[in-house]
N, C-alpha and C positions, 0 to 999 in steps of 0.2 A: 538432372542425370546424366539423360540425354540432352544434343542441340543439337540445334539446325545451324548450319551458316548461309545464309539468303548470297550466293556471289553475284546473284546477280543485277544489282544496284550499284551506285557508285561506291558506299560506304557498308561490305561486308557488315552483317552482322549477326554475332551470335547470340539464337533464343535461344532458353530453356522452354522444351519440347515439355516442358511439366505442370508447364506456367500457362500455355497454352486456352484455350474453352475448346470446346467439345467444336461447334464452326470455325474457329480456325485450324483448329487439328481435322476435319475434312478439306478442309482447303489445301492442306501446306501437302497432304495426303494424292489430290485429286493434281497437284504443281507434280508434285515424284511419281506417280504413275505415268506423266506425258515426258518429264523428262527421261525415267524409265525404258520406258515407247523409242523414243529421239536415239536413243545410247542403243536402245537394243534393235535397234534397225544398222544406225549405224557399224556395228559390228554385223552384224551380217553383211550389207556392200565391203566389209573392209577384207571381210576371208574370202571375198568374192573375189578382191579386188585381185587381194595374197594367191590367193589358186589360177590368175588367169596366168603371173609372171611366172609362179612356181610354173605354170605347162608351155609360155615362152621361156625359161633358161630350159628346159626340156629339149623344144625344137630344135633351140638351136644349136642345142650341145651334141644333135644325133645327123645334122645335117655332117656330109662326110661331102669329098673328092671328087667322086665319082657319081657324082648324079648331076655336076656345070654339064647343061645342054638336054637335059632331061625336062619331059613336058610335065606341069606344075599346074596348078589353081592359082587364084591368086584373087584374093580375098579385098573386094570394095567396100563393103559392107561386112555387117556381122554377118546378114545370109545370105549378099552375093557374089559370085566368082568371075575369073573367069581366065580363060585359057593363056599359060604362057610360055616363056619356056626360060629356065634358068639358067640365065650366063655365069652368076660366077657366085660359088658356094662358098665362098671361103670371107666376104663382104658379108653385112648385115646390114638393110638403116634399122632405127628404132625411133621408137615413142616419144619424144621426153615429155611430152606434155602441154596443150597449147594449139596443137599445131603444127609443133615443130618438135624436125623426125633428126634426127646423124648417124653419120655409118661408121660401123667398127665393125672392126674383125672378132672372129668368135671369139679369143679370149677377152678379149675389153666389151662384145657383146655380155654373154655368161656371168662376168665380175658387175654391168651391169644389172644387168638383172636381180643378182642377188645381192644387191648392197640396196634396191627396193623392195629387194621378197622382204628386208632386213627390216629399215623402213616402218614398212606396213605392220611385220610383225610387233614393234615397238611399240609400237600407234596402240596394238588387238591391247597388248598387254597394258599399253598405259587405261584403254576402256573399259578392259575389265575390271580393272580394280574401282575403275570410277561405279560400273555399276555393282560389283559389290556392295561400295558404301553405300550407296541409292537402298538397293533391298533392305540393307539393314537399318537400315535412316526409315523405312518405311514397313519395317519392322517390330520398330519402336513403338512409331505413333501410331500404327494400328492395336498395339500391346498400351499404350495410354490410352488411347481410348474403349476400348473394351474396359480398365479398368474404372473408365469414368463413366461409363452407360454402367457395366456393373452397379459402381456406389449410388447412382440413383433410381435406380431400380431395388434396392439394398434400403436403402430411406425411404420409398416409396407403400416398399412391406409397410416396415418398422412403425406407418404412423396411423 
């Protein structure tokens, strides 16, 4: 009734869970738990990225022309800042990945961050769906394992 589709190999196979032996089920359960942990960690990282992008969008939105020329702290790393002066409050340098930056005006920068938030949100939704499938499959495997173990116990008690 329950099936497992192995996507890691070049030829994915659909396997009836009820046809697997107890050691095979245990191995499959362990494999699924590893996948679930990996996907959960990926979700946590994506949520962190999503929050940073939303924070960046809010920061870009908060800039006003009247703050031009004011003293600011410029981040060099996540924990090191140097003093500076804001020379142009209408232009923003956006990190587009792998060490590349692009200059954008306020509207373009807000739009850029919103597109990135939407992209990450879409990936989170997809990942959440995959994770839920893995949880359901693990529950099915555990149920089959419990049934098998109970059956073996009943056979031994009946003898």
